C-alpha positions as a Python dict, from the first residue, in 0.01 Angstrom:
ca = {
    (1, 'X'): (0, 0, 0),
    (2, 'X'): (123, 358, -73),
    (3, 'X'): (50, 586, 197),
    (4, 'X'): (114, 935, 5),
    (5, 'X'): (-182, 1154, -9),
    (6, 'X'): (-257, 1514, -115),
    (7, 'X'): (-535, 1735, 13),
    (8, 'X'): (-627, 2072, -169),
    (9, 'X'): (-890, 2302, -18),
    (10, 'X'): (-990, 2606, -236),
    (11, 'X'): (-1182, 2898, -132),
    (12, 'X'): (-1503, 2870, -330),
    (13, 'X'): (-1532, 3271, -328),
    (14, 'X'): (-1182, 3309, -456),
    (15, 'X'): (-1004, 3020, -639),
    (16, 'X'): (-679, 3225, -580),
    (17, 'X'): (-692, 3139, -221),
    (18, 'X'): (-618, 2785, -126),
    (19, 'X'): (-424, 2548, 116),
    (20, 'X'): (-255, 2218, -10),
    (21, 'X'): (-118, 1953, 231),
    (22, 'X'): (110, 1682, 94),
    (23, 'X'): (224, 1380, 320),
    (24, 'X'): (167, 1032, 429),
    (25, 'X'): (-186, 898, 522),
    (26, 'X'): (-244, 687, 845),
    (27, 'X'): (-594, 520, 856),
    (28, 'X'): (-765, 416, 1186),
    (29, 'X'): (-1092, 267, 1263),
    (30, 'X'): (-1063, 270, 1619),
    (31, 'X'): (-1305, 564, 1764),
    (32, 'X'): (-1414, 642, 1420),
    (33, 'X'): (-1794, 601, 1480),
    (34, 'X'): (-1770, 817, 1795),
    (35, 'X'): (-1597, 1076, 1586),
    (36, 'X'): (-1876, 1063, 1335),
    (37, 'X'): (-2137, 1096, 1603),
    (38, 'X'): (-1962, 1409, 1738),
    (39, 'X'): (-1912, 1571, 1394),
    (40, 'X'): (-2305, 1503, 1340),
    (41, 'X'): (-2382, 1665, 1683),
    (42, 'X'): (-2170, 1963, 1623),
    (43, 'X'): (-2310, 2033, 1261),
    (44, 'X'): (-2658, 1909, 1263),
    (45, 'X'): (-2775, 1872, 1615),
    (46, 'X'): (-2860, 1511, 1572),
    (47, 'X'): (-2744, 1290, 1826),
    (48, 'X'): (-2591, 1028, 1606),
    (49, 'X'): (-2452, 962, 1261),
    (50, 'X'): (-2733, 865, 1040),
    (51, 'X'): (-2526, 754, 734),
    (52, 'X'): (-2605, 396, 764),
    (53, 'X'): (-2247, 303, 802),
    (54, 'X'): (-2141, 29, 1027),
    (55, 'X'): (-1784, 136, 1045),
    (56, 'X'): (-1591, 464, 1002),
    (57, 'X'): (-1223, 550, 902),
    (58, 'X'): (-1025, 845, 1028),
    (59, 'X'): (-741, 960, 789),
    (60, 'X'): (-472, 1135, 967),
    (61, 'X'): (-232, 1308, 731),
    (62, 'X'): (138, 1329, 861),
    (63, 'X'): (214, 1632, 658),
    (64, 'X'): (540, 1684, 470),
    (65, 'X'): (476, 1994, 290),
    (66, 'X'): (205, 2260, 329),
    (67, 'X'): (156, 2554, 66),
    (68, 'X'): (-67, 2827, 132),
    (69, 'X'): (-189, 3105, -122),
    (70, 'X'): (-390, 3379, 45),
    (71, 'X'): (-248, 3668, -118),
    (72, 'X'): (-581, 3787, -196),
    (73, 'X'): (-687, 3819, 155),
}
């Protein structure tokens, strides 16, 4: 398995503003459903994740390179 991963997040209001993270991914299932429940409570007010999944995965990125362009800020 190749652990390399890249993540790019672009500001929808200004595509010249972005953050890019490159590194190695670590996948974990321990605690993933509890994490999904917490995110669901925080963002929707529902007590539990309701996506019908029996398992979840947390992807941690161990960054090797971070690039930010916020010149337009």
